[in-house]
C-alpha positions as CSV (number, residue, x, y, z in Angstrom):
1,M,-138.4,-0.1,14.3
2,E,-138.5,-3.7,15.2
3,Q,-140.9,-4.5,12.4
4,A,-138.7,-2.7,9.8
5,Q,-135.4,-4.3,10.9
6,P,-135.9,-7.6,9.0
7,R,-137.0,-5.7,5.8
8,V,-134.0,-3.4,5.9
9,A,-131.7,-6.3,6.5
10,Q,-133.3,-8.2,3.6
11,L,-133.0,-5.2,1.3
12,I,-129.3,-4.8,2.2
13,Q,-128.7,-8.5,1.6
14,S,-130.5,-8.3,-1.8
15,G,-128.4,-5.4,-2.7
16,E,-125.2,-7.2,-1.8
17,D,-126.3,-10.2,-3.9
18,L,-126.9,-7.8,-6.9
19,L,-123.4,-6.4,-6.4
20,E,-121.9,-9.8,-6.9
21,K,-123.9,-10.3,-10.2
22,G,-123.8,-6.7,-11.6
23,N,-121.4,-4.8,-13.8
24,E,-118.8,-2.4,-12.3
25,V,-120.7,0.9,-13.1
26,S,-124.0,-0.2,-11.6
27,A,-122.2,-1.9,-8.8
28,Q,-120.6,1.3,-7.7
29,S,-123.9,3.1,-7.7
30,L,-125.6,0.3,-5.9
31,Q,-122.8,0.1,-3.3
32,Q,-123.2,3.9,-2.6
33,N,-127.0,3.4,-2.2
34,L,-126.4,0.4,0.1
35,D,-123.9,2.4,2.2
36,N,-126.3,5.3,2.3
37,L,-129.1,3.0,3.4
38,K,-126.9,1.4,6.1
39,S,-125.8,4.7,7.5
40,R,-129.3,6.2,7.6
41,W,-130.7,3.0,9.2
42,D,-128.0,3.2,11.9
43,L,-128.8,6.9,12.5
44,V,-132.5,6.1,12.8
45,T,-132.0,3.3,15.2
46,N,-129.5,5.3,17.3
47,R,-131.8,8.2,17.6
48,A,-134.7,5.9,18.5
49,T,-132.6,4.3,21.2
50,E,-131.6,7.7,22.6
51,K,-135.2,8.9,22.5
52,K,-136.3,5.8,24.3
53,A,-133.7,6.3,27.0
54,R,-134.8,10.0,27.5
55,L,-138.4,9.0,27.7
56,E,-137.7,6.3,30.3
57,Q,-135.7,8.9,32.3
58,A,-138.5,11.4,32.1
59,L,-141.0,8.7,33.2
60,T,-138.9,7.9,36.2
61,Q,-138.7,11.6,37.1
62,V,-142.5,12.0,36.8
63,L,-143.2,8.9,38.9
64,M,-140.8,10.2,41.5
65,N,-142.5,13.6,41.6
66,I,-145.9,11.9,41.9
67,S,-144.6,9.9,44.8
68,L,-143.1,13.0,46.5
69,K,-146.4,14.9,46.1
70,Q,-148.4,12.0,47.5
71,Q,-146.0,11.9,50.5
72,N,-146.4,15.6,51.0
73,V,-150.2,15.4,50.9
74,Y,-150.1,12.6,53.4
75,C,-147.8,14.6,55.7
76,M,-149.9,17.7,55.4
77,S,-153.0,15.7,56.2
78,E,-151.4,14.2,59.2
79,Y,-150.2,17.6,60.4
80,Y,-153.6,19.2,60.1
81,S,-155.3,16.2,61.8
82,T,-152.8,16.4,64.7
83,N,-153.2,20.1,65.1
84,R,-157.0,20.0,65.1
85,F,-156.8,17.2,67.8
86,F,-154.5,19.3,70.0
87,Q,-156.5,22.6,69.5
88,R,-159.7,21.1,71.0
């Protein structure tokens, strides 16, 4: 995404430069293509941002679950160690 951003921006700028130089018929078609490119690029970047946020949230939840499991293992180990000590 980050690598493609400058290329997309350059392509849009080149298209806008052509609009200034072209005739009206080709300019309308080019403008439609540029608008289509801009809207698709915005859609792609928005989806990527949303997916990144969901992945970060999932990672946070996984790390929290790992921590809770490690705490549970520690507590269970302590419990069994303590019980063995008192049973003797």
